[in-house]
C-alpha positions as CSV (number, residue, x, y, z in Angstrom):
1,M,0.0,0.0,0.0
2,T,1.3,3.4,-1.0
3,D,2.2,5.8,1.9
4,I,0.4,9.1,1.8
5,I,1.4,12.5,3.2
6,I,-1.1,15.4,3.6
7,E,0.3,18.8,3.8
8,G,-0.8,22.4,3.8
9,G,-4.3,22.1,5.2
10,R,-6.0,23.1,8.5
11,A,-6.4,19.8,10.3
12,L,-8.9,19.1,13.1
13,V,-6.7,17.8,15.9
14,G,-7.9,17.5,19.5
15,G,-11.0,19.6,18.7
16,E,-9.0,22.6,17.2
17,F,-7.8,23.4,13.8
18,E,-4.1,23.8,13.2
19,E,-1.8,23.6,10.2
20,V,0.0,20.3,10.5
21,S,1.1,17.6,8.1
22,L,-0.2,14.0,8.4
23,S,1.7,10.9,7.4
24,I,-0.2,7.7,6.6
25,A,1.2,4.2,6.3
26,D,-0.3,0.7,6.6
27,R,-3.9,2.0,6.9
28,E,-3.1,4.1,9.9
29,I,-2.1,7.7,10.8
30,R,1.6,7.3,11.6
31,G,2.4,10.8,12.7
32,L,1.3,14.5,12.8
33,G,3.7,17.2,11.8
34,D,6.7,14.9,11.4
35,G,7.6,15.5,7.8
36,H,8.5,12.9,5.1
37,G,9.8,9.6,6.4
38,R,10.1,7.9,3.0
39,D,8.8,8.1,-0.6
40,A,5.1,8.6,-0.6
41,L,2.2,10.2,-2.4
42,L,1.7,13.8,-1.5
43,L,-1.7,15.4,-1.1
44,D,-1.6,19.2,-1.2
45,A,-4.4,20.4,1.2
46,S,-3.6,24.1,0.8
47,D,-6.7,26.2,1.6
48,L,-8.6,23.1,2.6
49,L,-9.8,21.5,5.8
50,V,-8.5,18.1,6.9
51,L,-11.1,16.2,8.8
52,P,-11.7,12.8,10.2
53,G,-13.9,10.6,8.0
54,I,-17.7,10.5,8.7
55,V,-19.1,7.6,10.7
56,D,-22.7,7.0,9.7
57,L,-24.7,4.9,12.2
58,H,-28.0,4.9,10.3
59,G,-28.5,5.3,6.6
60,D,-31.1,3.7,4.4
61,A,-30.7,5.7,1.3
62,F,-29.4,2.6,-0.4
63,E,-33.1,1.5,-0.6
64,R,-33.5,3.9,-3.4
65,Q,-30.9,2.1,-5.4
66,M,-32.6,-1.3,-4.6
67,M,-36.1,0.0,-5.5
68,P,-36.0,3.4,-7.2
69,R,-39.8,3.1,-7.9
70,P,-42.5,0.9,-6.3
71,K,-42.2,-2.6,-7.8
72,V,-39.0,-1.7,-9.7
73,D,-36.1,-3.8,-8.3
74,F,-32.4,-3.7,-9.1
75,P,-29.8,-6.2,-8.1
76,I,-28.5,-5.7,-4.5
77,D,-24.9,-5.9,-5.6
78,V,-25.4,-3.1,-8.1
79,A,-27.3,-1.0,-5.4
80,L,-24.5,-1.5,-2.9
81,M,-21.7,-0.5,-5.3
82,D,-23.6,2.6,-6.2
83,S,-24.4,3.4,-2.6
84,D,-20.7,3.0,-1.7
85,R,-19.7,5.6,-4.3
86,Q,-22.3,8.0,-3.0
87,A,-21.3,7.6,0.6
88,I,-17.6,8.1,-0.1
89,A,-18.2,11.1,-2.3
90,N,-20.0,12.7,0.6
91,G,-17.2,11.9,3.1
92,I,-18.7,8.9,4.8
93,T,-15.9,6.4,5.3
94,T,-17.8,4.1,7.8
95,V,-21.3,3.3,6.8
96,F,-23.9,1.2,8.7
97,H,-26.6,0.2,6.1
98,A,-29.8,0.2,8.1
99,A,-31.9,-2.6,6.8
100,T,-35.5,-2.9,8.1
101,W,-36.8,-6.4,8.6
102,S,-40.5,-5.9,9.0
103,W,-43.6,-8.1,9.1
104,E,-44.4,-6.5,5.7
105,P,-43.5,-8.4,2.5
106,G,-41.7,-6.4,-0.3
107,L,-38.8,-4.1,0.1
108,R,-38.4,-4.6,3.8
109,C,-39.0,-8.3,4.0
110,G,-36.7,-10.9,5.5
111,D,-35.5,-12.1,2.1
112,N,-34.2,-8.7,1.3
113,A,-32.6,-8.3,4.7
114,Q,-30.8,-11.6,4.2
115,K,-29.7,-10.7,0.6
116,L,-28.4,-7.4,1.8
117,L,-26.4,-9.0,4.6
118,E,-24.9,-11.6,2.3
119,A,-24.1,-9.0,-0.3
120,I,-22.3,-6.8,2.3
121,E,-20.3,-9.8,3.5
122,T,-19.3,-10.7,-0.1
123,L,-18.6,-7.3,-1.4
124,R,-17.0,-5.8,1.6
125,P,-13.4,-6.1,0.3
126,K,-14.4,-4.3,-2.9
127,L,-16.2,-1.4,-1.2
128,A,-14.3,1.8,-0.4
129,A,-16.2,2.6,2.8
130,D,-16.1,0.3,5.8
131,T,-19.5,-1.1,5.2
132,R,-21.5,-2.7,8.1
133,F,-24.9,-4.2,8.7
134,H,-27.4,-2.4,10.9
135,L,-30.5,-4.5,11.4
136,R,-33.7,-2.6,12.2
137,H,-35.8,-5.3,13.7
138,E,-39.6,-4.5,13.8
139,T,-40.6,-5.8,17.2
140,Y,-44.0,-7.1,16.0
141,N,-42.1,-9.3,13.5
142,L,-42.2,-12.2,15.9
143,D,-41.6,-14.8,13.1
144,A,-38.1,-13.3,12.6
145,E,-37.0,-13.8,16.2
146,E,-35.1,-17.1,15.7
147,Q,-33.2,-15.9,12.7
148,V,-32.3,-12.6,14.2
149,G,-31.0,-14.4,17.3
150,Q,-28.8,-16.7,15.1
151,W,-27.3,-13.7,13.3
152,L,-26.6,-12.0,16.6
153,A,-25.0,-15.1,18.0
154,Q,-22.8,-15.4,14.9
155,R,-21.9,-11.7,15.1
156,R,-23.1,-11.0,11.6
157,I,-25.0,-8.0,12.8
158,D,-23.0,-4.9,13.6
159,L,-25.8,-2.8,15.2
160,L,-29.3,-3.8,16.2
161,A,-32.2,-1.4,16.5
162,F,-35.6,-2.2,18.0
163,N,-38.3,-0.5,15.8
164,D,-42.0,-0.3,16.3
165,H,-43.8,1.2,13.4
166,T,-46.9,-0.9,13.8
167,E,-49.0,1.7,15.6
168,N,-48.0,4.4,13.1
169,T,-48.9,2.1,10.2
170,V,-52.4,1.5,11.7
171,A,-52.9,5.2,12.2
172,L,-52.1,5.9,8.5
173,L,-54.5,3.2,7.1
174,N,-57.3,5.8,7.0
175,K,-55.2,8.3,5.0
176,P,-55.7,7.3,1.3
177,N,-52.3,8.6,0.0
178,K,-50.3,7.1,2.8
179,R,-52.2,3.8,2.7
180,K,-51.6,3.6,-1.1
181,S,-47.8,4.0,-0.8
182,M,-47.6,1.5,2.1
183,V,-49.7,-1.2,0.3
184,E,-47.7,-0.6,-3.0
185,R,-44.5,-1.2,-1.1
186,T,-45.6,-4.6,0.0
187,G,-47.1,-5.8,-3.3
188,L,-50.2,-7.0,-1.6
189,S,-53.9,-6.2,-2.4
190,D,-55.7,-3.9,0.0
191,E,-57.7,-6.8,1.5
192,A,-54.6,-9.0,2.0
193,F,-52.8,-6.0,3.7
194,D,-55.6,-5.5,6.1
195,V,-55.7,-9.2,7.0
196,L,-51.9,-9.1,7.6
197,V,-52.2,-6.0,9.9
198,Q,-54.9,-7.7,12.0
199,R,-52.8,-10.8,12.4
200,V,-49.8,-8.8,13.5
201,L,-51.8,-6.8,16.1
202,S,-53.4,-10.0,17.5
203,R,-49.9,-11.1,18.8
204,A,-49.1,-7.9,20.6
205,D,-48.8,-9.6,24.0
206,A,-45.9,-11.6,22.8
207,V,-43.8,-8.6,21.8
208,P,-42.1,-7.7,25.2
209,G,-40.9,-11.2,25.7
210,S,-39.4,-11.4,22.2
211,I,-37.6,-8.1,22.8
212,A,-36.1,-9.4,26.0
213,R,-34.9,-12.6,24.5
214,I,-33.3,-10.8,21.5
215,A,-31.6,-8.2,23.7
216,K,-30.1,-10.9,25.9
217,I,-28.5,-12.5,22.9
218,A,-27.2,-9.2,21.7
219,R,-25.7,-8.4,25.1
220,E,-24.0,-11.8,25.2
221,A,-22.5,-11.2,21.7
222,D,-21.4,-7.6,22.7
223,I,-23.4,-6.0,19.9
224,R,-24.5,-2.4,20.5
225,M,-28.3,-1.8,20.4
226,L,-30.6,1.1,19.6
227,S,-34.2,1.8,20.3
228,H,-36.0,3.8,17.6
229,D,-38.5,6.6,18.1
230,D,-38.8,6.3,21.9
231,N,-41.8,8.4,22.9
232,S,-41.6,8.5,26.7
233,P,-38.9,8.4,29.5
234,Q,-40.5,5.1,30.7
235,I,-39.8,3.5,27.4
236,R,-36.2,4.8,27.3
237,R,-35.6,3.5,30.8
238,A,-37.1,0.1,29.9
239,F,-34.8,-0.3,26.9
240,R,-31.7,0.9,28.9
241,A,-32.4,-1.7,31.5
242,Q,-32.0,-4.3,28.7
243,G,-28.6,-2.9,27.6
244,V,-30.0,-0.7,24.8
245,R,-27.8,2.4,25.3
246,I,-28.4,4.3,22.0
247,A,-31.7,6.3,21.7
248,E,-32.4,6.8,18.1
249,F,-34.7,9.7,17.2
250,P,-36.5,10.2,20.6
251,V,-39.7,12.0,19.6
252,N,-39.8,14.6,22.4
253,E,-37.6,16.5,24.7
254,E,-38.5,14.8,27.9
255,T,-37.4,11.4,26.4
256,A,-34.2,12.9,25.2
257,R,-33.5,14.3,28.6
258,E,-34.0,10.9,30.2
259,A,-31.5,9.5,27.6
260,A,-29.0,12.2,28.4
261,A,-29.4,11.8,32.2
262,G,-28.8,8.0,31.8
263,G,-25.6,8.6,29.8
264,D,-27.1,7.2,26.6
265,A,-26.0,8.2,23.1
266,I,-28.7,10.2,21.4
267,V,-29.1,10.1,17.6
268,Y,-31.0,12.5,15.4
269,G,-31.1,12.8,11.6
270,A,-28.7,15.1,9.8
271,P,-31.3,16.0,7.2
272,N,-33.4,17.5,10.0
273,V,-30.5,20.0,10.7
274,V,-30.0,20.8,7.0
275,R,-33.7,21.3,6.3
276,G,-34.3,23.3,9.5
277,G,-36.7,20.7,11.0
278,S,-38.1,17.2,10.8
279,H,-40.1,16.2,7.7
280,T,-42.5,14.5,10.0
281,G,-43.1,17.6,12.2
282,W,-41.4,16.0,15.2
283,T,-38.4,17.3,17.2
284,R,-36.1,19.9,15.7
285,A,-32.6,18.5,15.8
286,S,-30.8,21.8,16.0
287,D,-32.7,22.8,19.1
288,M,-31.8,19.5,20.7
289,I,-28.2,20.0,19.9
290,A,-28.2,23.5,21.4
291,K,-29.6,22.0,24.6
292,G,-27.0,19.2,24.7
293,L,-29.6,16.6,23.9
294,C,-28.1,15.1,20.8
295,S,-24.7,13.4,20.6
296,V,-24.8,11.8,17.1
297,L,-26.1,12.8,13.7
298,A,-26.8,10.2,11.1
299,S,-27.5,10.4,7.3
300,D,-30.9,8.8,7.8
301,Y,-32.2,8.9,4.2
302,Y,-29.7,11.3,2.5
303,Y,-26.0,10.7,2.3
304,P,-24.9,14.4,1.8
305,A,-26.7,15.4,5.0
306,P,-24.0,14.8,7.7
307,L,-21.4,16.9,5.9
308,L,-23.9,19.7,5.2
309,A,-25.3,19.5,8.8
310,A,-21.9,20.1,10.5
311,F,-21.3,23.2,8.5
312,R,-24.9,24.4,8.9
313,L,-24.5,24.1,12.7
314,A,-21.3,26.2,12.6
315,A,-22.8,28.8,10.3
316,D,-25.8,29.1,12.5
317,R,-23.5,29.4,15.6
318,V,-25.1,26.4,17.3
319,L,-21.7,24.8,17.7
320,P,-18.1,25.6,16.6
321,L,-17.2,23.4,13.6
322,G,-14.9,21.2,15.6
323,E,-17.7,20.3,18.0
324,A,-20.2,19.9,15.2
325,W,-17.9,17.6,13.4
326,A,-17.6,15.4,16.5
327,L,-21.3,14.6,16.1
328,I,-20.6,12.8,12.8
329,S,-17.2,11.4,13.5
330,T,-15.9,10.8,17.1
331,A,-19.3,10.4,18.8
332,P,-20.8,7.9,16.4
333,A,-17.6,5.9,16.4
334,R,-17.6,5.6,20.2
335,A,-21.4,4.9,20.3
336,A,-20.8,2.0,17.9
337,G,-17.8,0.7,19.9
338,L,-15.2,1.7,17.3
339,S,-12.2,3.1,19.1
340,D,-9.9,3.1,16.1
341,R,-11.5,6.0,14.2
342,G,-13.3,9.3,14.4
343,E,-10.4,11.6,15.1
344,L,-7.0,12.6,13.6
345,A,-4.5,11.0,16.0
346,Q,-1.5,8.8,15.7
347,G,-2.5,5.1,15.5
348,Q,-6.0,5.8,14.3
349,R,-7.4,4.3,11.2
350,A,-6.5,6.6,8.3
351,D,-10.0,7.8,7.3
352,I,-9.4,11.4,6.2
353,L,-11.3,14.0,4.2
354,L,-10.0,17.1,2.4
355,V,-12.9,19.6,2.3
356,D,-13.2,22.9,0.5
357,D,-15.1,25.3,2.8
358,A,-14.9,28.4,0.6
359,E,-18.7,28.4,0.6
360,P,-19.5,27.5,4.3
361,L,-23.0,26.2,3.6
362,R,-21.9,24.2,0.5
363,P,-18.7,22.3,1.6
364,R,-17.1,20.3,-1.2
365,V,-15.3,17.0,-0.6
366,V,-12.1,17.3,-2.6
367,A,-10.4,14.0,-1.5
368,V,-11.1,11.0,0.6
369,V,-8.6,8.6,2.2
370,A,-10.2,5.5,3.5
371,A,-8.2,3.0,5.5
372,G,-5.0,4.5,4.1
373,R,-6.1,4.4,0.5
374,L,-6.9,7.4,-1.7
375,V,-10.4,6.4,-2.9
376,H,-11.8,9.7,-4.1
377,L,-10.3,12.8,-5.7
378,T,-11.9,15.6,-7.6
379,D,-8.8,17.8,-8.3
380,A,-5.9,15.9,-9.8
381,D,-3.6,18.9,-9.3
382,R,-3.6,18.2,-5.5
383,I,-1.5,15.0,-6.0
384,A,2.2,14.6,-6.5
385,P,5.1,12.2,-5.6
386,A,6.5,13.4,-2.2
387,R,10.1,13.0,-3.5
388,T,9.4,15.5,-6.2
389,H,8.0,17.9,-3.6
390,R,11.0,17.6,-1.4
391,L,13.4,18.3,-4.2
392,E,11.4,21.4,-5.2
393,A,11.5,22.6,-1.6
394,I,15.2,22.2,-1.4
395,A,15.7,24.0,-4.7
396,A,13.6,26.9,-3.5
397,E,15.8,27.3,-0.5
């Protein structure tokens, strides 16, 4: 693997920006500010920011590559390769693909979850981003419990989320437009969908026991867990008691405060920050960040959002850029149990971005180094052999 040296940029080190060179070898950051050790590839970061790669705990934008229109499917390997290019181009160097395994047939069925998992495992060496599997388990999907438990025990799942969209689904059945899109996604007739919903609701009493059994297996396998859309402090406490220490999109402030008081990681969607609010009309993420009630931002459904959100928070003076960047790098890495990335420091995995911030609300990713490899570059003039650079510097003296 070719060594890389990054020079001339303003690097985010220890929460502050400073002009320092970075040397990269064998997939790691080997040193900061220690010059050229041997022949390497030089990346000129002049007038650019040098930032840790983005760690995205929850992104399901890949679903659009799998099914760009209702009932229009594309091969999962094609969807994954295209999603990888999108993630990398937007600075995401660690991506957790959030696959929903619902009781619904269609896009979010068990077969698709399994195909996605197998595709990630097969394609992982070919993907530029460190690609991981985040299973969003619908808690009313009782028939999936045995298989989910097996995957957890085999450590094939990297993050496990407990979802419950059943109540919301039932509430939307009387809204014609929402109902139409839900039914189309499943491929069922209206009558068959109604029968399925009633069957699922009839088994509600078995849901808590299923959650407890699955959570126990995840704890034993040391797999981090999330609970999705917690709507009360009581629900957050109940999940925390079962080792679920990441609160994903708590729907109100009192629940977020309970999560914060308990030391839980709190995830909100970066698109919420970029757009100035939730598309569902729920909690405004920027307000939660300002109150110290959000520790992680995720791409959710839009890969450009984490990059844009960090700069939006800085422009709006909600947080300095260094602190805003931690929401999409250091904090998600720690929440996921990844201690080897998320910051620019010696010995850390070399996931590094070069970003043009000339237009603060429209940051542009110029280059991406992932695990020590240059995987994305938009400006070829930024690259040169380090030996040539050294000789030019000596001649100039």
